[in-house]
C-alpha positions, 0 to 999 in steps of 0.5 A: 458053531457056538456051544449051546446050553439048556435052561428051564424057562417057565417049565420049558427046556430052551437051548441057547448059545453059551454067553446069552443073557437070560433076556435073550433066552426068554426072547428065543423062547417066545420066538419058538412058540405062539407067545404074545411077547416077551413078558418078564414080570408084572407091575404093582398094578398087575400090568405085564412088563418086559425088557425095555433098555437092555442094560439094567437101568429100567429094571423091567426085565426082573425074573426069578432065577433059581428061586432068587427073585428080582434078578435082571434078565438083561444082565444075567448070563445063562448057565446050564440047568438054570431055572427061570420063572417069569410072569408068564408062569403065573398065568399072566401071559402065554409064553 
């Protein structure tokens, strides 16, 4: 069985297998709740956005990680104790 690590996503403790990306952890958090979908950020017009390409090209998966804004969730591996903030944290969507 794969080692599991815990991180904080919008104030919720989520456990994921070691080696998971932040985008995958956000998706796991949505599956674990009654969320309305994987939401990572807002566009300049305020539209809710989420991961699209999964390889860092589209930039739609940007989140704040440990206070550092605009990190690509699909390209960042989870670390124990990591704090992730998405657009859901600002009341834009429930996660």
